[in-house]
N, C-alpha and C positions, 0 to 999 in steps of 0.2 A: 609739702611746702618749704623749697627754701627761701631763707632771710633774705638771698638775691632780689627777692620782690621790692626790698626797703631801696636799694638804688633806683628804683624809677619812677620814686611818690610823688618827689616833687614835679616833675614834668608830668605824671598821670593828673597833678590836683593843679596845674596851674594851664594849663589846657582850657583855653577862651570858649573850644567848641563842649565843655563840660558844664556850664553855668550857663546861668539864664535862660536856659529854655521853659518853655509853658508846664506845672505841674500836671503829675498827672492827678485823677479823682484818688482814685487810692496812696496814693502818699500825702493826700492835701488831709483824707481820711485819717490817716495812722498821726500827723501831724494836730489835729485835732485833738485824739484822744490820746496823746500825751500831754498835751496842755492842760487839758481835762484832769489830771492826773494831778497835775503841782499841786504839794501841801498849800494849803488856806497859812499857814503862818510863814511860809516861804517868803523873801519880801526883796532879798539882793540873788538877784540868781545869775549861775555863770552856763552858758551854752557852751558846749565845747565841741567841734566840727561842725561851724554851724553854716558851710557851704554857702548858699547863694540864698539864703532865709527862710528858707520854708516852714521851719519850728521858730525860728523868730518873730517871724511874721506876725503867727497865731499869738505866743504870747505876747507881743506889743500891741494888738486885737483884743486881748484877755484884760488889758490894763497893768502888764509884768513893764518891768523896764531894767530886759535881763542886759550882758555883755553877752557882746558875741566873739568867739576865740575860733579862727581855722587855722592849717599848714598852709593856706591858699589866698594869696594877696589878691588874684586875679575874681575867684569868687566872695570876697568881704567887696569888693569895688558894686556887685549887687547887691546890697543890701544898705537903708536908706538911715544910718543912725551915728552918736557923734561918738559909741562904745562900741568901735574896733578893734580889737587885737590881730596880732600877728606870729603868730610861734608854732612851736610844738609841743606835744600833749603831755608827754616826758620830761618837760623843763619849764613848767608853768609859772610865769612871773608875777605871785599873788604870796600874799603871805599867809600864813598860817589861819584856818577857820574863816577868811574872807569870803563865802559866801554860803549862807543859809540853804543855796541848792546847786548842787551841780550837776547841766544835765548833759548826756552823752547818746545820743540818736544814731544810730546808725553809724557808730566811730569803732567800735570796738575791735568787730570783724576784722578792720581793716590794720589795726597796730602791729608791725612787724614781731617775731617772737622775740626778738634783743629787744623791743623797747616794750613791752608788753607789762613786765610786772612795775617795771620803772610809771607806768601810766595809770595804771590800776593805783600803786603808793599819792601819785600826785594829785588825784582826783579825790582820796580822801584825807590828802592833807589840807586840802583849800577849802572840803565841805564841812561846812558846824555845823548840817543837820543833816539833809537827806541827799540822796543819789539818786539820781532817774535814771535807767535806760531803757533803747529799744534794741533787739537785736534780731537779726534771720531766725525762724521758727525750723531749730533741725533741720538747717541747709545743707544740701546733697552736695560739696562745692563742685565735685565731678564733670554736676551737670552745667554748668558755668566755664568749662574746659574752652581754652583756643592755645590755637598749635600757632606758632611761627613758620611760615614758609619758605623761610630767608635761614634760618638755622635750626628748625625744630622746637625749640626750647616746648613743655607743655606745663601753661601756669592758667590759673582763677583769671578771667578777662576782664571779673569787676575788680581785681585785687583781695579778693577778702582772701584771708590764712587760717580760718577754725571757723567750728561751727559751733552752737551754744544748744545745748539741751536745760530741761529745767534741773538738775541737783549742778549744773555747773556754775548758772545762773542765784542759783539761792544763797552761795556762799561765796560769792566770787570776791566779797569787798569784807575782811577781819575788820570785826571790831563796827561793823555796821549789819544790822537786821533786815532781812528783807521784812519789808510788811505788805508788799502787794506783787503780786505777779499776774500779770492776764495775759491772754491769747488774742491776739488783736489783729481784725481785718480778716474775714476770710476769704477765699474766694474758690471759684471751680478750678479744681487741678495743679496748682499752683506747681509741682514738680512738674509734671509731662512727663515725665518718663519712669523707667523703673531700673531696677540690676543688668537685668539678664538682656537687655536691648539696648542698653546704654554702653556695655564691654561690646557687644556685634559693632555697634555704631563708630565706637574710637577704637576698639583694639584691634578688632579683622577692617570692617572698610576706612580706618585713619581718615574717618569725619569727626570734627569739631563743628559748632556750630557757634559759639561766641567769635561773634566781630563785631569790629565797629569802628569808628571817625579817629576814637581818643584811645585805643589798647594800644596799648606798643608791648612791645616783648619787653619783658625783665632784662632779657641778654643780648641784644641786640638794637637796642630801640625802634624796628623795623616796626611799620604801624601790621597790624594782621585786622584788615578791612574788606577783604575778597572771597566770596563764597570757597569751599570745596568742591573742586569737580564730584560730583556724585557718582559710584559706580552703585553696577546692580543689587552689591550688599548693604548699599544705603537704603537704596529703596527699599528692601526686604526690612530695614529695621525703621524706618519712617512707616513703612504698610504697619509692621508688630505697635510701633506708640500711637499708631492713629486709631487702633481695638480697645485698644490698651487703655485708652480715655473716652471710650464709647462703654466700657462696661464695669470702667470704675470711677465711677465719677463722686466724687467727695468734695465738701467743702473742707479744705485745712486754712489754719492762720497763717498768716503768712509772715510774723514777727509775735516775738515777747517781749513785755512791755513788764517792767521791774523797778521797783522804790524801794529804798535803803532810808534805812531810821540809824544814825550812829547810837550806839550803847550811851545810856547813861546822858544824851544829850539832853539839856532843857528844851 
């Protein structure tokens, strides 16, 4: 995926339709497990990418008093707190070692390539002791590809630009040691497909299934919210996927959760 996705992120995150919805129980489960993983000696907490507060509210209920930080002013309006800061993660407005713990849940997979290294450096800079992240589990980015019907641009509809595996996560933050890594929130067949069916659907049937009221093309900014007209090849691919899900029933994690501790931190 090209870094052109960075050009549409502001519009994507400032879309009122994206925020303030009722959270799914699966996401609430992730937020609960994230809160439980907070180290006991972490007092000052910064949450990057707070969104509309799904993890932030769980932290508050658990007795923590975190700072919420997000790129979206619209999202932060849904959080009831006097510790709300809007900005970008590659230029955090905090001094070094300001927080015992920095949390970034479902954030790193969205960071454009041009900013990824600087975001990691900023997280390390402001984290005095710990870093806690969650990222999608071995995500197949192509599954959520969308296709703009006006200009033909193909992109990940959730604006995810990278996938993570265990080795990627373990050594993500230099000078921090990974002290915990869990695969969390298992559900039945989250991938919904396999490579052969995906190839038929996208490359032969020209069918891309990711649509939504806040999905915008990164090239022309057109909304991608209409279903593709399905042809007979698409119906065959759909049947293959249905059979695959019947005979390949397995529980798979949705996310990785990892906690890091700064080397030589007191």
